[in-house]
Steps between C-alpha positions, in 0.01 A plus 500: 500500500597322176277206602198732545575665165502161325165408657350834393605432140330158476181461299316345797583801721384750238176314435439442872556870570249607233263226612532623860407851385195355324395303809560795735277713280236227499518474878469878525195481276377212715526717811265751344247250365509294822425811705215588268358148528535506879320833533229460236452121488599357842584138598175357356550670164860381501373140511287564188803651325694186593235273348506696173881494494501121530240471224701732273816294553316186394346681203842626393630144494211391277495804269875478432484119477784492752747578223701780670798295617492289183507814284803630691679166453429455127555864406834493688601182317392625153601865520738457205259280299273763341264254328439291813461817709225622266324164529509517880371859515228450236372172642482620859348838410214348294435229761484742792276742312250221428502367859469846652205583274313184603568565871381859462167375369462258792582775750269760347188291447529313830611796714233439766610140542864599552394770747322244721791255478774748588325752728195308622133589476527794742695718255406625153813565297406335168619813316856413605487182291353684200788749512742209543356340186590810297847531657609135482623478135717810546647356817569154353688649205700733727617198704601328176693803371682541831605133489641551148699804614630297795595208277698737275714578804381860531495486881511877545202554272300240692570690820413836341168357380428399861596846628275682252220248552511551876481878458194466275344258749547750783318779316213268405473363857497841667232630266271196526536436876437864590188511283353151537649354824487116493363488144783730393760275664360199313484687168858623535616138528351411161566824309863581594663180359325547163655845458842333510440391138584846366832507686605148394396567139723808492801305628449190283513719189846616607617137464294369208241633257206327663242540221744375236587202722139378524417291191220240501705265282760490780251336739657171614324236711841362598560819697178440694603140559837614640329751727221268613701360790525853641120524485472190715740651753309828515162327538639363825693800631320817381151354457460237771727687744287816527183289506637317805567837665146605411365185669715565808384862522136395468559246780644781714202727420248231591673391821667808652360792300550732202715740706747224593525405132577867435791486747649202316456677164677804650795285610508341155504847345803602709673174408435563131689830518829364631472176300510713185874553553557130453233392252579772246876441504434126470283549193709760319847363582519149645232322291667580165834387653350168611333455160833510315705304760626189318598272789488452878817704553357809326171458683685469831676832434165673439349346816787599726531846347141551617555350847811712560378832360121516544402279796727659770384852414137387509541348848655821634217709355236275658672515839476881487135480392415276796630753753314780319174306462281727715637810330441343156137409577429853629675657201330294231160460659311623811465402866218264401768282331732463804414126544694446175826553697442165674523322163848626409717228660350203321452691175864613489631156599293343225617756244869431573436132429300591191779718360752221562283263296404741219823464301466122513137521394596711198715212379177311429408770248852550363541129420132424435475237776122488474407181684735564794370856534133399496549226760698726735260792459186293554657347809587848632150639436334203672728539803428875511123461480458226761758653736327839472156359578639302795714780646236773452266293716773483768672841484261728311644719224858428611439142389507607135847655513626208709370261234677699227831482690476125557398442138795706369740303723374166368509624140860623538611160634334323206674727246841470666475121478375508140767744372783371721725423200475857373545643850789296637 
């Protein structure tokens, strides 16, 4: 009993508990939006939603210059250095505002081009990209502000921002999907994240006076130089990664049909829900810990704390999900989506391997190991693409999830070898 009491009093337990509440709420919201998409959009519309999601992930990486993890690291390291903190915040804010404004212009004036590239010539959703152009600056700054709050160690506030943001997203999604069907689903993807700005701005002002912090004379190119390595990492992971998935999905559409691509997107959507438990706790708790770890011994403690506390629980949860797969598909979607249940085994197996490797992958960002990260990520993306194309031709849509599992296994082995000194 005393042992359980001690665990309950630890910071990790408290943050994990609040984070779990946030993720459970997001999953609950996901149940509603997934059902709406299933009823009003169907498997084919789900594939279009998947294409836009991949494009938005790449766009996020470009519009934020890939600075998120770098901001967390440098804000955490300079929390007590007020002058340097102001330089970091001012420099990043001005840079992101300029980049987001340029991207908005490109999106707005070339909306028809982006429509044909993302949705094909059979669909006319250019208005989505015009709305995205107006929303992008607000979204980019909200991501920046959230990273600052995270770097200041305000884990609970980061989680509350996510909770409130998810609630806003639900209301927007319900309204737009009910009124505009597929167009509404696409619009909700681009509008909801931008509204997060107002929540993050409220919370950042509880930590610092944001307007007084921003001073043009504080702009420092050295800050950009320090963060540039993170940009290179993000170009590979959050820009090239989603583009590879976009290529794979288009290969699926061309070879086995839009509906089959919709089934894969549905499985990916389910995976995204339960992966949130891990990815959010990694970002808000473990990344700052890795960033300030001074030697291999401290890093080892962070690694094994993760493997002992997070990974076992995740495996148990996925085992339960596997046995409930048919119930889950019926609950979240409709009978038309039942083929998705056949994708669970390989998807879950791949996600266990992915979660095991995530903490090691975050060490690249924590210690700014740019070259090693880029090489490993490019290798992983190449393996994923060629394996997917090969296995889809052999096994149909199951080939994609099989390719993901094999790719995650290879990637985990590579990281274990590379970080062996910090692990063992």
